[in-house]
C-alpha positions in Angstrom: -14.3 14.6 2.9 -10.7 13.3 4.1 -8.9 11.2 1.4 -7.3 8.0 3.0 -3.1 8.0 2.7 -1.6 4.9 2.4 1.8 6.5 4.5 3.8 2.9 3.8 3.4 3.3 -0.2 4.0 6.7 0.0 7.4 5.9 1.7 8.1 3.5 -0.5 8.0 5.4 -3.3 10.3 8.0 -1.6 13.0 5.5 -0.8 12.7 4.4 -4.7 13.1 8.1 -5.7 15.8 9.0 -3.6 17.6 5.2 -4.7 17.1 5.7 -8.6 18.9 9.1 -7.9 21.9 7.1 -6.4 22.6 9.7 -3.7 26.5 9.3 -3.3 27.1 10.1 -6.5 25.3 12.7 -6.9 26.8 14.4 -3.5 30.3 13.4 -4.8 29.3 15.2 -8.0 28.4 18.4 -5.7 31.6 18.2 -4.0 33.7 17.9 -7.5 32.2 21.0 -8.4 32.7 23.4 -5.5 36.1 21.8 -5.3 36.7 22.8 -9.2 35.4 26.8 -7.8 37.9 26.2 -4.9 40.6 25.5 -6.6 39.7 28.5 -9.1 38.2 31.3 -6.9 39.0 30.6 -2.8 37.7 34.1 -1.9 34.4 33.9 -3.8 33.6 30.5 -3.0 30.4 30.6 -0.6 28.3 32.5 -3.5 25.0 31.8 -4.8 26.4 31.2 -8.4 28.9 27.7 -6.6 25.7 27.0 -5.0 23.5 27.1 -8.1 26.3 24.7 -10.1 26.4 21.9 -7.3 23.0 22.0 -7.7 23.0 21.6 -11.2 25.2 19.1 -11.4 23.9 17.1 -8.5 20.7 16.8 -10.6 22.1 16.1 -13.9 23.8 13.7 -12.2 20.6 12.3 -10.5 19.3 12.2 -14.3 22.2 10.4 -15.8 21.7 7.5 -12.7 17.7 7.3 -13.2 18.0 7.5 -17.3 20.8 4.6 -17.0 17.7 2.2 -14.5 15.1 3.3 -17.0 17.7 1.6 -19.8 19.5 -1.2 -17.4 16.7 -2.8 -15.4 16.8 -6.3 -17.5 20.5 -6.4 -16.2 20.2 -5.0 -13.3 17.6 -8.0 -12.7 20.5 -10.1 -12.4 23.4 -7.8 -11.1 21.5 -5.4 -8.6 18.0 -6.7 -7.8 18.0 -4.4 -5.1 17.8 -1.5 -7.0 14.0 0.3 -7.6 12.8 -0.8 -10.4 13.9 -5.0 -10.8 12.3 -4.6 -7.1 9.1 -3.7 -7.8 9.0 -0.3 -6.5 9.4 2.3 -9.5 7.8 1.6 -13.1 9.8 1.8 -15.9 7.7 5.1 -16.9 7.9 6.7 -13.7 12.1 6.4 -13.6 11.6 7.9 -17.0 9.1 10.4 -16.2 11.6 11.4 -12.8 14.6 11.6 -15.1 13.3 13.7 -17.2 11.8 16.2 -14.3 15.9 16.3 -13.3 17.4 16.8 -16.2 15.4 19.9 -16.5 15.9 21.1 -13.4 19.7 20.4 -13.9 20.0 22.5 -17.0 17.5 25.5 -16.1 20.1 26.4 -13.7 22.8 27.3 -15.5 20.8 28.2 -18.5 19.6 31.2 -16.7 21.5 31.7 -13.6 25.2 31.3 -14.7 27.1 32.1 -18.4 27.5 30.4 -21.7 30.5 28.0 -20.7 28.7 25.8 -17.4 25.4 25.6 -19.9 27.7 24.1 -22.4 29.4 21.8 -19.9 25.9 20.8 -18.5 24.3 20.4 -22.0 27.4 17.9 -23.1 27.5 16.4 -19.9 23.8 15.1 -20.0 24.2 14.1 -23.8 27.1 11.5 -22.8 24.9 10.7 -19.7 22.4 9.7 -22.2 24.6 8.4 -24.7 26.2 6.0 -22.4 23.0 4.9 -20.8 21.2 4.7 -24.6 24.3 3.2 -26.5 27.9 3.5 -24.9 27.5 1.6 -21.9 26.9 -1.5 -24.0 30.7 -0.8 -25.9 32.1 -1.6 -22.4 35.5 0.2 -22.1 34.1 3.3 -24.7 31.4 3.7 -21.6 34.2 3.4 -19.0 36.0 6.1 -20.7 33.2 8.4 -21.2 32.2 7.9 -17.9 35.4 8.9 -16.5 35.4 11.9 -18.2 32.6 12.9 -17.1 33.6 12.6 -13.6 36.7 14.6 -14.4 34.6 17.2 -16.2 32.7 18.1 -13.1 35.5 20.1 -12.1 36.2 22.0 -14.6 32.5 22.7 -14.5 33.6 24.6 -11.1 36.3 26.5 -12.5 33.4 27.7 -15.5 32.2 29.7 -13.3 35.3 32.3 -13.3 36.9 30.9 -16.9 40.3 31.5 -14.9 42.5 30.9 -18.0 46.1 30.4 -15.5 44.1 27.8 -13.4 43.3 25.4 -15.9 46.4 23.4 -15.2 45.5 22.8 -11.5 41.8 21.9 -12.5 43.2 19.3 -15.4 45.5 17.7 -12.8 42.8 17.3 -10.2 40.1 15.8 -13.3 43.5 13.5 -14.6 43.4 12.0 -11.2 39.9 11.4 -10.6 39.6 10.1 -14.4 42.4 7.8 -13.3 40.7 6.4 -10.3 37.4 6.2 -12.0 39.1 3.7 -14.8 40.2 1.5 -12.2 36.6 1.6 -10.9 34.6 1.3 -13.6 37.1 -2.0 -14.7 35.8 -3.1 -11.1 32.6 -3.1 -11.4 32.4 -4.7 -14.8 33.9 -7.7 -13.0 31.1 -7.2 -10.4 27.9 -6.9 -12.9 30.1 -9.9 -15.2 27.0 -12.2 -14.5 24.5 -10.0 -16.1 26.8 -8.3 -18.5 27.4 -11.7 -20.3 24.1 -12.8 -20.0 23.1 -9.3 -22.0 25.5 -8.6 -24.2 27.6 -5.9 -22.1 30.9 -5.5 -24.0 32.8 -5.0 -20.8 36.6 -5.7 -20.7 35.5 -8.7 -17.9 32.9 -10.2 -20.5 35.5 -10.0 -23.6 39.0 -10.6 -21.4 37.7 -12.1 -18.2 38.0 -11.5 -15.0 41.7 -11.5 -14.5 42.9 -9.4 -17.1 40.3 -6.7 -15.5 41.7 -6.6 -12.3 44.9 -6.2 -13.9 44.2 -3.2 -16.3 41.7 -1.8 -13.1 44.8 -2.0 -11.1 46.4 -0.2 -14.1 44.8 2.6 -13.7 44.3 3.2 -9.8 48.3 2.9 -9.7 48.7 5.2 -12.1 46.7 7.7 -10.4 48.6 7.3 -7.0 51.6 7.0 -8.8 50.8 10.9 -9.9 49.3 12.0 -6.7 52.3 14.2 -5.3 52.4 16.0 -8.8 50.0 19.2 -7.5 52.8 19.7 -4.4 55.3 18.8 -7.1 53.9 22.1 -8.3 53.3 24.2 -5.3 49.7 23.9 -6.0 49.0 22.4 -2.3 50.8 22.8 0.8 52.6 20.0 2.4 49.7 18.8 4.4 48.2 17.1 1.1 50.9 15.0 0.8 49.9 13.4 4.5 46.6 13.4 3.7 47.0 11.5 0.4 48.9 9.0 1.5 46.2 7.7 3.2 43.6 7.8 0.1 46.9 6.0 -1.9 46.6 3.7 0.8 43.3 2.5 0.7 43.6 2.8 -3.4 46.5 0.6 -2.6 44.5 -1.9 -1.0 41.9 -2.1 -3.4 44.1 -3.1 -6.2 45.4 -5.8 -4.0 42.3 -7.4 -2.8 41.5 -7.3 -6.8 44.6 -9.0 -7.7 44.3 -11.7 -5.4 40.5 -12.4 -5.5 38.2 -11.6 -8.6 34.8 -12.2 -7.2 31.4 -10.7 -7.7 31.8 -9.9 -4.1 35.5 -8.2 -4.1 35.4 -6.5 -6.7 31.9 -4.5 -5.3 34.1 -4.0 -1.8 36.7 -2.4 -3.9 34.8 -0.4 -6.4 33.5 1.4 -3.1 36.8 1.3 -1.4 38.2 3.4 -4.3 35.0 5.5 -4.6 35.9 5.9 -0.6 39.4 6.9 -1.8 38.2 9.3 -4.5 36.1 11.3 -1.8 39.2 11.0 0.3 41.4 12.5 -2.7 39.3 15.7 -3.0 39.0 16.4 0.5 43.0 16.3 0.6 43.0 18.2 -2.2 40.4 21.3 -1.0 42.2 21.3 3.0 45.5 21.1 1.4 45.2 24.4 -0.9 44.6 26.0 1.7 45.7 24.8 5.3 48.6 23.5 6.7 49.4 20.6 8.3 48.8 21.6 12.0 45.2 23.6 10.8 44.9 20.5 9.0 45.1 18.5 12.1 42.5 20.7 14.0 40.3 20.2 11.4 40.4 16.6 11.5 39.9 16.0 15.3 37.1 18.3 15.4 35.0 16.6 12.6 35.7 13.3 14.3 33.2 12.5 16.0 30.7 13.5 13.1 32.5 11.0 11.0 32.5 8.1 13.9 28.9 8.7 14.5 28.3 8.8 10.7 30.1 5.6 9.9 28.6 3.9 13.2 25.5 4.8 11.5 26.2 3.2 8.2 27.3 0.0 10.2 24.3 0.0 12.3 22.3 0.2 9.3 24.0 -2.7 7.2 23.6 -5.2 10.4 19.6 -4.6 10.9 19.3 -5.2 7.1 21.6 -8.3 7.4 19.5 -9.4 10.6 16.0 -8.7 8.5 17.0 -10.9 5.7 17.9 -13.9 8.3 14.9 -13.9 9.8 12.9 -13.4 6.9 14.6 -16.3 5.6 14.4 -18.2 8.9 
């Protein structure tokens, strides 16, 4: 006897589980671990252990996002009503159970397939991610520090595969730049989430000191990241191609600063924090390419991938346009 399957229900659930993972953040963690390994030991980067470490970081990051949605669902009803739990596509116990599966998967990989240091960093990261959702988020700025520290820790995770002492300085510089940029992004996020955070007692900088002051603090962190961005070239860690690429990244970050300083609305804060994330990804790419390739080689690589980037950007714009059209037609 055939059991009827509701395909629309299955697709809704699948989308909900993917959304609760926040794939963009997971992919950034994946790339950051790869970058840490690449900078440490470029000749061994295409190995199984690097893939295992990247996958582990992906799963642990997904765990952190899922458990955050579990604890944060009341705030999300106001700040992010389109997330899986507030929109009714995922139950609380489903999000909790899924986060545990992700956590187990993320910790099993380093425990049995990698070394003691990667296991230790994975465990510390998981504890911090849980601690953030359970208590640190409500402390505002302390929570910002914790998440930004975790962003920097992903590069150390890649380094820990080799435990090469003389490469720690390179990893520290990359971690510092990412920490500073993410601190700015987290403070911007507090501006975007001000309404729900103030109602539910989340002690962000925006709640305690106002949007204008928060925009200044966010800009200070991002400007510090921009100011320190040439340091890797100064120490000879990267080639001149890095400088050309990081100038584009710095321009994106500076535009984000200017935007949030001029306009502190929820919509602007959401856009600027997304721009900062794009800038952070661009910084990673600049570091990776600038480590091994000269300017002419980088230009050739960019020309080769430009059509794919254009296609990807077009698909994103089209999906947003389609979603907007659906909302408009639904409200009509």
